[in-house]
Structures are given as C-alpha cells and as structure tokens.
N, CA, C and O atoms as CSV, one atom per row, in Angstrom:
chain,resi,resn,atom,element,x,y,z
A,1,MET,N,N,113.528,149.729,73.704
A,1,MET,CA,C,114.299,149.151,74.367
A,1,MET,C,C,115.013,147.872,73.752
A,1,MET,O,O,114.463,146.815,73.446
A,2,LEU,N,N,116.488,148.228,73.627
A,2,LEU,CA,C,117.065,146.935,73.040
A,2,LEU,C,C,117.627,145.952,74.041
A,2,LEU,O,O,118.297,146.199,75.044
A,3,SER,N,N,117.220,144.788,73.566
A,3,SER,CA,C,117.282,143.708,74.482
A,3,SER,C,C,118.965,143.067,74.198
A,3,SER,O,O,119.654,143.443,73.250
A,4,GLU,N,N,119.332,142.238,75.037
A,4,GLU,CA,C,120.623,141.369,74.692
A,4,GLU,C,C,120.088,140.110,74.098
A,4,GLU,O,O,118.997,139.544,74.174
A,5,HIS,N,N,121.510,139.789,73.317
A,5,HIS,CA,C,121.234,138.281,72.811
A,5,HIS,C,C,121.605,137.351,73.885
A,5,HIS,O,O,122.652,137.544,74.502
A,6,HIS,N,N,120.738,136.230,74.201
A,6,HIS,CA,C,120.952,135.345,75.273
A,6,HIS,C,C,121.166,133.878,74.564
A,6,HIS,O,O,121.237,132.881,75.283
A,7,ASP,N,N,121.249,133.792,73.407
A,7,ASP,CA,C,121.385,132.379,72.451
A,7,ASP,C,C,122.500,131.771,73.292
A,7,ASP,O,O,123.226,132.482,73.987
A,8,ILE,N,N,122.635,130.378,73.217
A,8,ILE,CA,C,123.346,129.774,73.940
A,8,ILE,C,C,124.968,129.929,73.342
A,8,ILE,O,O,125.901,130.108,74.124
A,9,ASP,N,N,125.132,129.850,72.102
A,9,ASP,CA,C,126.334,130.348,71.681
A,9,ASP,C,C,127.189,131.736,72.072
A,9,ASP,O,O,128.404,131.915,72.161
A,10,HIS,N,N,126.156,132.565,72.252
A,10,HIS,CA,C,126.497,133.837,72.540
A,10,HIS,C,C,127.053,133.941,74.209
A,10,HIS,O,O,128.097,134.488,74.564
A,11,GLU,N,N,126.026,133.244,75.122
A,11,GLU,CA,C,126.250,133.268,76.284
A,11,GLU,C,C,127.401,132.404,76.807
A,11,GLU,O,O,128.062,132.740,77.789
A,12,PHE,N,N,127.613,131.305,76.132
A,12,PHE,CA,C,128.911,130.519,76.534
A,12,PHE,C,C,129.893,130.303,75.308
A,12,PHE,O,O,130.223,129.229,74.806
A,13,PRO,N,N,130.257,131.517,74.968
A,13,PRO,CA,C,131.556,131.284,73.714
A,13,PRO,C,C,132.514,130.326,74.175
A,13,PRO,O,O,132.946,129.491,73.379
A,14,GLU,N,N,132.937,130.347,75.489
A,14,GLU,CA,C,133.977,129.461,75.759
A,14,GLU,C,C,133.687,127.823,75.735
A,14,GLU,O,O,134.566,126.976,75.894
A,15,PHE,N,N,132.343,127.558,75.516
A,15,PHE,CA,C,131.962,126.009,75.282
A,15,PHE,C,C,131.519,125.859,74.000
A,15,PHE,O,O,130.867,124.848,73.742
A,16,HIS,N,N,131.835,127.002,72.782
A,16,HIS,CA,C,131.609,126.718,71.490
A,16,HIS,C,C,132.046,125.339,71.014
A,16,HIS,O,O,131.098,124.733,70.517
A,17,GLU,N,N,132.945,124.802,71.013
A,17,GLU,CA,C,133.297,123.654,70.492
A,17,GLU,C,C,132.541,122.320,71.096
A,17,GLU,O,O,132.027,121.375,70.496
A,18,ARG,N,N,132.643,122.552,72.296
A,18,ARG,CA,C,132.046,121.346,73.178
A,18,ARG,C,C,130.389,121.720,72.742
A,18,ARG,O,O,129.657,120.731,72.721
A,19,LEU,N,N,130.006,122.505,72.539
A,19,LEU,CA,C,128.308,122.885,72.437
A,19,LEU,C,C,128.237,122.315,70.985
A,19,LEU,O,O,127.173,121.741,70.754
A,20,GLU,N,N,129.014,122.341,70.093
A,20,GLU,CA,C,128.670,121.787,68.642
A,20,GLU,C,C,128.974,120.350,68.795
A,20,GLU,O,O,128.084,119.696,68.252
A,21,ALA,N,N,129.822,119.658,69.287
A,21,ALA,CA,C,129.994,118.507,69.447
A,21,ALA,C,C,128.703,117.947,70.127
A,21,ALA,O,O,128.089,117.000,69.635
A,22,ALA,N,N,128.351,118.515,71.179
A,22,ALA,CA,C,127.126,117.703,72.071
A,22,ALA,C,C,126.030,117.812,71.144
A,22,ALA,O,O,125.443,116.739,70.999
A,23,LYS,N,N,125.490,118.936,70.354
A,23,LYS,CA,C,124.663,118.981,69.575
A,23,LYS,C,C,124.642,117.933,68.401
A,23,LYS,O,O,123.571,117.560,67.922
A,24,ALA,N,N,125.902,117.452,67.935
A,24,ALA,CA,C,125.893,116.756,66.784
A,24,ALA,C,C,125.839,115.378,67.429
A,24,ALA,O,O,125.430,114.471,66.704
A,25,ALA,N,N,126.206,115.062,68.742
A,25,ALA,CA,C,126.139,113.524,69.424
A,25,ALA,C,C,124.683,113.316,69.909
A,25,ALA,O,O,124.099,112.240,69.787
A,26,ASP,N,N,124.185,114.330,70.422
A,26,ASP,CA,C,122.861,114.136,71.080
A,26,ASP,C,C,121.688,115.005,70.269
A,26,ASP,O,O,121.823,116.217,70.100
A,27,ALA,N,N,120.632,114.337,69.829
A,27,ALA,CA,C,119.615,115.042,68.999
A,27,ALA,C,C,118.567,115.657,70.192
A,27,ALA,O,O,117.927,116.689,69.990
A,28,GLU,N,N,118.484,114.933,71.385
A,28,GLU,CA,C,117.703,115.530,72.322
A,28,GLU,C,C,118.291,116.993,72.841
A,28,GLU,O,O,117.599,117.977,73.103
A,29,PHE,N,N,119.712,116.900,72.925
A,29,PHE,CA,C,120.454,118.115,73.439
A,29,PHE,C,C,120.125,119.109,72.400
A,29,PHE,O,O,119.555,120.168,72.663
A,30,ALA,N,N,120.531,118.720,71.090
A,30,ALA,CA,C,120.387,119.962,70.039
A,30,ALA,C,C,118.962,120.360,70.118
A,30,ALA,O,O,118.941,121.565,70.370
A,31,ALA,N,N,117.806,119.902,70.018
A,31,ALA,CA,C,116.741,120.182,70.280
A,31,ALA,C,C,116.421,121.261,71.357
A,31,ALA,O,O,115.828,122.310,71.107
A,32,LEU,N,N,116.910,120.861,72.664
A,32,LEU,CA,C,116.878,121.876,73.598
A,32,LEU,C,C,117.674,123.142,73.359
A,32,LEU,O,O,117.328,124.221,73.840
A,33,VAL,N,N,118.788,122.977,72.575
A,33,VAL,CA,C,119.348,124.331,72.778
A,33,VAL,C,C,118.660,124.911,71.525
A,33,VAL,O,O,118.824,126.130,71.467
A,34,ASP,N,N,117.831,124.328,70.353
A,34,ASP,CA,C,117.519,125.003,69.511
A,34,ASP,C,C,116.065,125.673,69.762
A,34,ASP,O,O,115.596,126.559,69.048
A,35,LYS,N,N,115.450,125.124,70.857
A,35,LYS,CA,C,114.182,125.659,71.435
A,35,LYS,C,C,114.485,126.887,72.263
A,35,LYS,O,O,113.892,127.939,72.025
A,36,HIS,N,N,115.484,126.783,73.330
A,36,HIS,CA,C,116.123,127.853,73.819
A,36,HIS,C,C,116.453,129.181,73.144
A,36,HIS,O,O,116.235,130.276,73.662
A,37,ASP,N,N,117.031,128.977,71.868
A,37,ASP,CA,C,117.229,130.017,71.070
A,37,ASP,C,C,116.202,130.517,70.223
A,37,ASP,O,O,116.369,131.611,69.685
A,38,VAL,N,N,115.056,129.795,70.012
A,38,VAL,CA,C,113.951,130.326,69.436
A,38,VAL,C,C,113.131,131.249,70.613
A,38,VAL,O,O,112.702,132.389,70.432
A,39,LEU,N,N,113.039,130.519,71.760
A,39,LEU,CA,C,112.431,131.436,72.680
A,39,LEU,C,C,113.063,132.575,72.794
A,39,LEU,O,O,112.413,133.613,72.669
A,40,ASP,N,N,114.577,132.627,73.078
A,40,ASP,CA,C,115.503,133.877,73.069
A,40,ASP,C,C,114.813,135.153,72.006
A,40,ASP,O,O,114.518,136.316,72.279
A,41,ASP,N,N,114.718,134.454,70.832
A,41,ASP,CA,C,114.472,135.455,69.719
A,41,ASP,C,C,112.970,135.778,69.657
A,41,ASP,O,O,112.531,136.712,68.985
A,42,GLU,N,N,112.286,135.040,70.319
A,42,GLU,CA,C,110.738,135.537,70.522
A,42,GLU,C,C,110.901,136.530,71.646
A,42,GLU,O,O,110.522,137.655,71.321
A,43,ILE,N,N,111.333,136.435,72.807
A,43,ILE,CA,C,111.528,137.378,73.840
A,43,ILE,C,C,112.208,138.433,73.363
A,43,ILE,O,O,112.031,139.514,73.925
A,44,ARG,N,N,113.077,138.352,72.291
A,44,ARG,CA,C,113.907,139.829,72.104
A,44,ARG,C,C,112.786,140.369,71.205
A,44,ARG,O,O,112.291,141.474,71.429
A,45,GLU,N,N,112.458,139.735,70.377
A,45,GLU,CA,C,111.368,140.446,69.202
A,45,GLU,C,C,110.491,141.283,69.794
A,45,GLU,O,O,110.231,142.363,69.264
A,46,LEU,N,N,109.840,140.846,71.132
A,46,LEU,CA,C,108.904,141.299,71.682
A,46,LEU,C,C,109.188,142.603,72.304
A,46,LEU,O,O,108.536,143.644,72.227
A,47,GLU,N,N,110.470,142.311,73.042
A,47,GLU,CA,C,110.923,143.658,73.740
A,47,GLU,C,C,111.182,144.665,72.639
A,47,GLU,O,O,110.671,145.775,72.788
A,48,GLU,N,N,111.993,144.406,71.421
A,48,GLU,CA,C,112.462,145.462,70.754
A,48,GLU,C,C,111.265,146.152,70.029
A,48,GLU,O,O,111.240,147.351,69.754
A,49,ARG,N,N,110.311,145.286,69.762
A,49,ARG,CA,C,108.971,145.883,68.775
A,49,ARG,C,C,108.018,146.582,69.663
A,49,ARG,O,O,107.187,147.315,69.127
A,50,GLY,N,N,108.029,146.432,71.168
A,50,GLY,CA,C,107.254,146.773,71.880
A,50,GLY,C,C,105.693,146.046,71.863
A,50,GLY,O,O,104.633,146.617,72.122
A,51,GLN,N,N,105.849,144.891,71.552
A,51,GLN,CA,C,104.664,143.987,71.255
A,51,GLN,C,C,103.775,144.097,72.658
A,51,GLN,O,O,104.183,144.247,73.810
A,52,PRO,N,N,102.523,143.979,72.194
A,52,PRO,CA,C,101.564,143.971,73.542
A,52,PRO,C,C,101.532,142.551,74.289
A,52,PRO,O,O,100.841,141.606,73.910
A,53,ILE,N,N,102.138,142.543,75.087
A,53,ILE,CA,C,102.265,141.216,75.845
A,53,ILE,C,C,101.971,141.334,77.570
A,53,ILE,O,O,102.538,142.259,78.152
A,54,GLU,N,N,101.261,140.581,78.215
A,54,GLU,CA,C,101.173,140.865,79.577
A,54,GLU,C,C,102.826,140.715,80.329
A,54,GLU,O,O,103.674,139.922,79.919
A,55,ASP,N,N,102.986,141.504,81.293
A,55,ASP,CA,C,104.077,141.376,81.934
A,55,ASP,C,C,104.483,140.119,82.613
A,55,ASP,O,O,105.645,139.718,82.678
A,56,LEU,N,N,103.187,139.381,83.236
A,56,LEU,CA,C,103.306,138.158,83.462
A,56,LEU,C,C,103.901,137.038,82.422
A,56,LEU,O,O,104.713,136.155,82.702
A,57,ASP,N,N,103.356,137.270,81.279
A,57,ASP,CA,C,103.663,136.172,80.108
A,57,ASP,C,C,104.955,136.408,79.673
A,57,ASP,O,O,105.540,135.522,79.050
A,58,ILE,N,N,105.463,137.418,79.894
A,58,ILE,CA,C,107.094,137.729,79.323
A,58,ILE,C,C,107.873,137.234,80.333
A,58,ILE,O,O,108.863,136.564,80.039
A,59,GLU,N,N,107.525,137.502,81.743
A,59,GLU,CA,C,108.445,136.975,82.619
A,59,GLU,C,C,108.385,135.499,82.907
A,59,GLU,O,O,109.220,134.893,83.579
A,60,GLN,N,N,107.094,134.868,82.216
A,60,GLN,CA,C,106.921,133.340,82.419
A,60,GLN,C,C,107.911,132.756,81.170
A,60,GLN,O,O,108.556,131.712,81.270
A,61,MET,N,N,107.906,133.396,80.298
A,61,MET,CA,C,109.003,133.055,78.866
A,61,MET,C,C,110.368,133.523,79.537
A,61,MET,O,O,111.135,132.618,79.207
A,62,LYS,N,N,111.008,134.318,80.200
A,62,LYS,CA,C,112.128,134.457,80.563
A,62,LYS,C,C,112.612,133.564,81.701
A,62,LYS,O,O,113.830,133.384,81.695
A,63,LYS,N,N,111.843,132.889,82.800
A,63,LYS,CA,C,111.866,132.067,83.315
A,63,LYS,C,C,112.115,130.806,82.727
A,63,LYS,O,O,113.028,130.102,83.160
A,64,GLN,N,N,111.384,130.438,81.766
A,64,GLN,CA,C,111.630,129.225,80.782
A,64,GLN,C,C,112.806,129.287,80.239
A,64,GLN,O,O,113.553,128.323,80.408
A,65,ARG,N,N,113.221,130.322,79.529
A,65,ARG,CA,C,114.440,130.174,79.008
A,65,ARG,C,C,115.682,130.323,80.041
A,65,ARG,O,O,116.821,130.039,79.669
A,66,ALA,N,N,115.426,130.759,81.294
A,66,ALA,CA,C,116.611,130.589,82.287
A,66,ALA,C,C,116.766,129.019,82.690
A,66,ALA,O,O,117.865,128.506,82.900
A,67,GLN,N,N,115.475,128.287,82.776
A,67,GLN,CA,C,115.760,127.113,83.101
A,67,GLN,C,C,116.434,126.082,82.013
A,67,GLN,O,O,117.193,125.168,82.335
A,68,MET,N,N,116.159,126.287,81.104
A,68,MET,CA,C,116.557,125.701,79.553
A,68,MET,C,C,118.147,125.927,79.538
A,68,MET,O,O,118.932,125.075,79.122
A,69,LYS,N,N,118.505,127.108,80.015
A,69,LYS,CA,C,119.903,127.551,79.922
A,69,LYS,C,C,120.584,126.937,81.091
A,69,LYS,O,O,121.702,126.434,80.979
A,70,ASP,N,N,119.985,126.968,82.115
A,70,ASP,CA,C,120.824,126.172,83.165
A,70,ASP,C,C,120.784,124.677,82.695
A,70,ASP,O,O,121.931,124.231,82.732
A,71,GLU,N,N,120.082,123.950,82.362
A,71,GLU,CA,C,120.043,122.644,82.074
A,71,GLU,C,C,121.078,122.592,80.829
A,71,GLU,O,O,121.800,121.602,80.710
A,72,ILE,N,N,121.136,123.460,80.075
A,72,ILE,CA,C,122.277,123.357,78.856
A,72,ILE,C,C,123.739,123.485,79.553
A,72,ILE,O,O,124.661,122.680,79.417
A,73,PHE,N,N,123.746,124.554,80.251
A,73,PHE,CA,C,124.903,124.516,81.021
A,73,PHE,C,C,125.798,123.666,81.718
A,73,PHE,O,O,127.018,123.517,81.654
A,74,ALA,N,N,124.640,122.987,82.599
A,74,ALA,CA,C,125.008,121.770,83.402
A,74,ALA,C,C,125.616,120.497,82.528
A,74,ALA,O,O,126.540,119.796,82.941
A,75,LYS,N,N,125.043,120.337,81.433
A,75,LYS,CA,C,125.403,119.459,80.444
A,75,LYS,C,C,126.635,119.723,79.801
A,75,LYS,O,O,127.515,118.882,79.618
A,76,LEU,N,N,126.682,121.079,79.416
A,76,LEU,CA,C,128.193,121.536,78.848
A,76,LEU,C,C,129.231,121.139,79.625
A,76,LEU,O,O,130.165,120.479,79.169
A,77,ARG,N,N,129.131,121.579,81.088
A,77,ARG,CA,C,129.922,121.447,82.096
A,77,ARG,C,C,130.353,119.985,82.588
A,77,ARG,O,O,131.418,119.704,83.136
A,78,SER,N,N,129.415,119.209,82.312
A,78,SER,CA,C,129.808,117.756,82.593
A,78,SER,C,C,130.235,117.086,81.269
A,78,SER,O,O,130.746,115.971,81.380
A,79,ALA,N,N,130.108,117.572,80.119
A,79,ALA,CA,C,130.692,117.101,78.990
A,79,ALA,C,C,132.122,116.809,78.875
A,79,ALA,O,O,132.582,116.383,77.815
C-alpha cells in the first residue's frame, strides 16, 4: 500500500513562505513542524514496508500527527 505524503510543506503549499518564515522566527514552532514530519515519515515507512505494528498503535500515531497538523495550521493561519 503506497501512502501519501503528509509533511507540512506538502500539505500546505500555499503557506510555504509563511511556513519558512515562522520556522525561522520561532524555534518551538520549527521543532513542532520537524516532529510532525518525522512522525509522518515513520508512519509512511511502516505502511509502505508492511512492518508489523498493531492497528491501535498506527492509529494513535496518525491521531498524534493530525493533532500536530491542526496546531501548525492554526499558527500558519494566524501568522
């Protein structure tokens, strides 16, 4: 199963410049974006390689990714 990219720059291309500026200006925000993108990479790798993982665990990872994405989106919209 090929999974989609959900990294922040891919998810919100219309906010690319705002994203880069916010990451440069706010280390905490940059860390959140990095954490999101690392988690996205982990999820995608697990899905693509069919790694053994409990459904509940992968769903928890996806929920965490969605929560971070929502927080990032809210900050990008308000910037």
